[in-house]
C-alpha positions in Angstrom: 0.0 0.0 0.0 1.4 3.4 -1.0 1.9 6.1 1.6 1.2 9.7 0.9 1.2 13.0 2.8 -0.7 16.0 1.5 0.9 19.1 3.0 -1.0 22.3 2.3 0.5 25.6 3.3 -2.0 28.4 3.7 0.6 31.1 3.0 0.8 33.6 5.9 -2.1 32.3 8.0 -0.5 32.8 11.4 -2.3 32.0 14.6 -0.8 34.6 17.0 2.5 36.3 17.7 5.4 34.0 18.6 7.4 34.0 21.8 10.2 36.0 20.2 7.9 38.4 18.2 9.3 41.4 20.1 12.7 40.8 18.4 10.9 41.3 15.1 8.7 44.2 16.1 5.6 42.0 15.9 4.2 41.8 19.4 0.4 41.6 19.3 0.2 40.4 15.7 -2.4 37.7 15.1 -3.4 37.0 11.5 -6.3 34.7 12.0 -7.4 36.6 15.1 -7.6 39.9 13.1 -9.5 38.2 10.3 -12.1 36.9 12.8 -12.5 40.3 14.4 -13.0 41.9 11.0 -15.3 39.1 9.8 -17.5 38.2 12.8 -19.6 35.9 10.6 -16.6 34.1 9.2 -17.7 30.6 8.0 -14.8 28.2 8.2 -16.6 25.1 9.5 -14.1 22.6 8.2 -11.0 24.3 9.5 -13.0 24.8 12.7 -13.7 21.1 12.9 -9.9 20.5 12.5 -9.2 22.6 15.6 -7.9 25.9 14.3 -10.2 28.0 16.5 -9.2 26.0 19.6 -5.6 27.3 19.5 -4.4 29.5 22.4 -4.5 33.0 20.9 -7.5 32.2 18.6 -10.0 30.7 21.1 -10.7 33.9 23.1 -11.3 35.9 19.9 -13.6 33.2 18.5 -15.6 33.1 21.7 -15.9 36.9 21.8 -17.2 36.7 18.2 -19.7 34.2 19.5 -18.6 31.6 17.0 -20.1 28.2 17.9 -17.2 25.8 18.7 -17.2 22.2 17.3 -18.4 19.4 19.5 -15.3 17.4 18.6 -12.1 17.9 16.7 -11.9 15.4 13.8 -8.2 15.1 13.9 -5.0 16.1 15.7 -4.2 19.8 16.1 -1.7 22.2 17.6 0.7 25.0 16.6 4.3 25.4 15.8 7.0 28.0 16.7 9.7 29.1 14.3 13.2 28.3 15.2 14.9 30.1 12.3 15.9 33.7 12.2 13.4 35.0 9.8 9.7 35.4 9.0 9.7 35.1 5.2 8.4 32.5 2.7 11.8 30.8 2.1 12.8 30.6 5.7 9.4 29.1 6.7 9.3 26.5 4.0 12.9 25.4 4.5 12.2 24.9 8.2 9.1 22.9 7.4 11.3 20.8 5.2 13.8 20.3 8.0 16.3 23.0 7.5 17.0 25.8 10.0 18.2 29.2 8.9 20.3 30.3 11.8 21.7 33.5 10.2 19.1 36.1 9.0 18.9 36.6 5.3 20.4 39.9 4.0 17.7 42.5 3.4 17.6 45.9 1.7 15.3 48.2 3.6 16.9 51.3 2.1 16.9 49.9 -1.4 19.6 48.0 -3.3 23.1 49.5 -3.6 23.7 52.1 -6.3 26.6 50.0 -7.6 24.4 47.0 -8.1 21.6 49.0 -9.8 24.0 50.7 -12.2 25.5 47.3 -13.2 22.0 45.7 -13.5 20.8 48.5 -15.8 23.9 48.1 -17.9 23.3 44.3 -18.3 19.6 44.5 -19.1 19.8 47.6 -21.3 17.1 49.5 -19.5 16.8 52.0 -16.7 15.1 51.2 -13.4 12.8 53.2 -11.2 11.7 52.7 -7.6 14.3 50.7 -5.7 12.5 51.3 -2.3 10.8 49.1 0.3 7.1 49.3 -0.6 3.9 47.3 -1.2 3.8 45.9 -4.7 0.3 47.2 -5.4 1.3 50.6 -4.2 4.3 50.9 -6.4 2.6 49.9 -9.6 -0.1 52.4 -8.9 2.5 55.1 -8.3 5.0 54.3 -11.1 3.0 52.3 -13.5 2.2 55.1 -15.9 5.8 56.3 -16.0 7.0 52.8 -16.6 4.5 52.4 -19.5 5.7 55.7 -21.1 9.4 55.1 -20.7 9.9 51.3 -20.7 12.0 51.7 -17.5 11.3 48.8 -15.2 10.0 49.0 -11.7 12.1 47.4 -8.9 11.4 47.3 -5.2 11.8 45.2 -2.1 10.2 44.6 1.3 11.3 43.5 4.8 12.1 40.1 3.2 15.2 39.2 1.2 13.6 39.9 -2.1 14.3 41.9 -5.3 11.0 42.3 -7.1 10.6 43.4 -10.7 7.3 44.7 -12.0 6.4 45.3 -15.6 3.3 45.8 -17.7 3.3 42.7 -20.0 1.9 44.8 -22.8 5.0 47.0 -22.6 7.6 44.4 -21.7 6.6 40.8 -22.8 6.6 38.2 -20.1 9.6 36.3 -21.6 11.6 39.5 -21.5 10.6 40.1 -17.9 11.7 36.6 -17.0 15.0 37.2 -18.8 15.6 40.3 -16.8 14.8 38.5 -13.6 17.3 35.7 -14.6 20.0 38.3 -15.0 19.2 39.8 -11.6 19.3 36.3 -10.1 22.8 35.7 -11.5 24.0 39.0 -10.0 22.4 38.8 -6.5 24.9 36.5 -4.9 28.0 37.1 -2.8 28.2 40.7 -1.6 24.8 41.4 -3.1 23.1 38.2 -2.0 19.3 38.1 -2.0 17.1 35.1 -1.3 14.6 35.6 -4.1 14.1 37.6 -7.3 10.4 37.8 -8.1 8.8 38.6 -11.5 5.7 40.7 -10.9 3.8 41.1 -14.2 0.7 43.2 -14.5 -1.5 44.7 -17.2 -4.1 47.4 -17.4 -7.7 46.3 -16.9 -10.3 49.1 -17.3 -7.5 51.6 -16.7 -6.3 50.0 -13.5 -3.1 48.0 -13.0 -3.9 44.4 -12.2 -1.4 41.7 -11.5 -1.4 38.6 -13.8 -1.1 35.1 -12.5 2.4 34.7 -14.1 4.5 35.6 -11.1 7.8 33.6 -11.0 10.2 33.3 -8.1 13.9 32.8 -8.7 15.4 31.4 -5.5 18.8 30.1 -4.4 19.4 26.4 -3.8 18.6 25.4 -0.2 21.7 25.7 2.0 21.4 22.1 3.2 19.6 18.8 2.7 15.8 19.0 3.0 13.0 16.5 3.3 12.4 16.9 -0.4 15.9 15.9 -1.3 15.7 12.8 0.9 12.3 11.7 -0.5 13.4 12.1 -4.1 16.6 10.3 -3.5 14.7 7.5 -1.8 12.5 7.0 -4.9 9.4 8.8 -3.6 7.4 11.3 -5.6 7.4 15.0 -4.6 4.5 16.8 -6.2 5.2 20.6 -5.9 2.0 22.6 -6.4 2.0 26.4 -6.6 5.3 28.2 -5.8 6.9 25.3 -3.9 9.2 24.4 -6.8 10.3 28.0 -7.0 11.0 28.2 -3.3 13.3 25.2 -3.4 14.8 26.2 -6.8 13.4 22.9 -8.2 15.6 20.8 -6.0 14.0 17.7 -4.6 11.1 18.0 -6.9 9.8 15.2 -9.2 6.6 16.9 -10.5 6.3 20.7 -10.8 2.7 22.0 -11.1 2.1 25.7 -11.5 -1.2 27.4 -10.4 -3.2 30.5 -11.3 -4.7 31.1 -7.8 -5.7 29.3 -4.7 -8.7 27.7 -6.3 -6.6 26.3 -9.1 -4.1 25.1 -6.5 -6.8 23.1 -4.7 -8.1 21.6 -7.9 -4.6 20.5 -8.9 -4.1 19.0 -5.4 -7.2 16.9 -5.9 -6.0 15.9 -9.4 -2.7 14.7 -7.8 -4.6 12.8 -5.1 -6.4 10.8 -7.9 -3.0 9.5 -9.1 -1.3 6.4 -7.7 2.1 7.1 -6.2 4.1 7.0 -3.0 5.3 10.3 -1.6 4.5 13.9 -0.8 2.1 16.5 -2.3 3.4 19.8 -1.1 1.1 22.7 -1.8 1.4 26.5 -1.4 -1.8 28.6 -1.6 -0.2 32.1 -2.0 -3.3 34.3 -2.4 -3.8 34.7 1.3 -0.4 36.4 1.5 0.0 38.2 -1.8 -3.5 39.4 -2.4 -4.7 40.1 1.2 -2.0 40.0 3.8 0.4 42.4 2.2 -2.5 44.5 1.0 -3.9 44.7 4.5 -7.3 43.5 3.4 -8.9 41.5 6.2 -12.2 41.2 4.5 -10.7 39.8 1.3 -8.6 37.5 3.5 -11.6 36.2 5.3 -13.4 35.5 2.0 -10.4 33.6 0.7 -10.3 31.5 3.8 -14.0 30.7 3.4 -13.4 29.7 -0.2 -10.6 27.4 0.8 -12.6 26.0 3.7 -15.5 25.2 1.4 -13.3 22.9 -0.7 -11.6 21.0 2.2 -14.3 18.2 2.0 -13.3 17.6 -1.6 -9.7 17.1 -0.5 -10.7 14.8 2.3 -13.0 12.8 0.0 -10.0 11.9 -2.2 -7.8 10.7 0.6 -7.0 7.0 0.7 -7.0 5.0 4.0 -3.3 5.6 4.7 -3.1 9.2 3.5 -2.3 12.0 6.0 -3.5 15.5 5.4 -1.6 18.3 7.1 -2.7 21.9 6.8 -0.3 24.6 8.1 1.3 27.9 7.2 4.8 29.4 6.8 4.6 32.7 8.7 2.0 35.4 9.6 0.9 38.5 7.7 -1.6 40.2 9.9 -3.9 42.3 7.7 -4.6 44.7 10.5 -1.0 45.2 11.7 1.2 48.1 10.9 3.1 48.3 7.6 2.7 45.7 4.8 5.2 43.0 5.8 5.0 39.5 7.3 4.6 39.0 11.0 6.4 36.7 13.3 3.7 34.3 14.4 3.1 30.7 15.3 1.5 28.6 12.6 -1.3 26.1 12.8 -0.8 22.3 12.7 -3.9 20.5 11.6 -3.7 16.8 10.9 -6.4 14.6 9.5 -6.8 11.1 8.1 -8.7 7.8 8.6 -5.9 6.6 10.9 -5.4 9.9 12.8 -6.6 10.4 16.4 -9.5 12.8 17.0 -9.7 15.4 19.7 -5.9 15.1 20.0 -4.0 18.3 21.1 -0.3 18.3 20.0 0.7 21.4 21.9 3.0 24.2 20.8 5.9 22.6 18.9 9.4 24.0 19.2 10.0 24.1 15.4 8.2 23.9 12.1 10.6 21.0 11.3 8.5 18.7 13.3 6.5 18.2 10.1 9.6 17.1 8.3 10.6 14.7 11.1 7.1 13.2 11.1 7.1 12.7 7.3 10.5 11.1 7.4 9.4 8.6 10.0 6.1 7.9 8.1 8.0 7.2 4.9 10.8 5.4 6.7 13.5 7.5 5.2 16.5 9.5 6.7 15.8 12.6 8.7 17.4 16.0 8.3 18.3 16.0 12.0 16.0 18.9 12.9 12.6 18.5 14.6 10.8 15.9 16.6 8.4 13.5 15.0 4.8 13.5 16.3 3.8 10.4 14.3 3.3 8.2 17.3 1.2 10.9 18.9 -1.3 11.1 16.0 -1.7 7.5 14.7 -4.6 5.6 16.2 -2.5 2.4 16.5 0.6 4.4 17.5 2.8 3.2 14.7 
């Protein structure tokens, strides 16, 4: 009988500030808590039945909103603290895959160095504009018209280690934008090291700049062995759905599946579940973060959660007897918090399957890597060395 784990990352759905949030300026942040406050009629019955509202910093807010709590939790649940020194996508996913980032990634809050920008412009044959830390939506609203008149490209960053390049695809074709990003990726190493270069294409719709679904991330190779490497080298399948393959720079991936949005990601997850294989389906649902967290849109965030929640039964229906479904996140992005950046929060750990214990609280785990350790034990493969398996805590028969 084949063994499979479906790991779905609700990008940025944090469940309350972490124990070291003060070091990141994020005390008081609570992504899901803020969403509940702003959406008192939030309908996430399936996530609720999996235990997400029973978590320490969520329960009081849910009770205050008079949300009816489930009579029982249909699986095992808990939350996880981040060990790594960061609160970004790459750091979170690497830790989930068993790799700690002990040294914070280099960031460029004041923009990238003049020396780099000048060399970059020389190599791509175009001028740039922007080069500040700002929301992506805000900068294309501010500089979009000038970009469209001049052909100069928009570059910007955030609190994360990212170099983002925005362009109207009717002015700069998508393939040209990707070529420009590849040049940036080749340059942003060593003294100018940056974790990710991100293509941010958009076009005008009824006069307004609207992002297209053709975002592409150019990452660095993981700085050590991950669960994905181990699974692939052990002959297991690793289905990467959404931006997972980009995050890991295609390493440890056997099947790369791109998505247009959250709903498409869910549909492709279900398609993968219908296939016969032994291994991991690793899914990132990015809309929560990119469309609602960074844009500080708690209402839109709530609607997106409801849409995902509505489709959870479809996912569960396609699970086989030995499959394990894990729903989690990679960091927080409180849509009611100051600024427009990620927040240092704990993440949910929701585990479901026909052989998974119900009403089973797993506590607050010390690291996201407990997921990797658990998967390694389940598949009987080597571990990365980080994290503690909770497999014996969740299986009905204990093994």
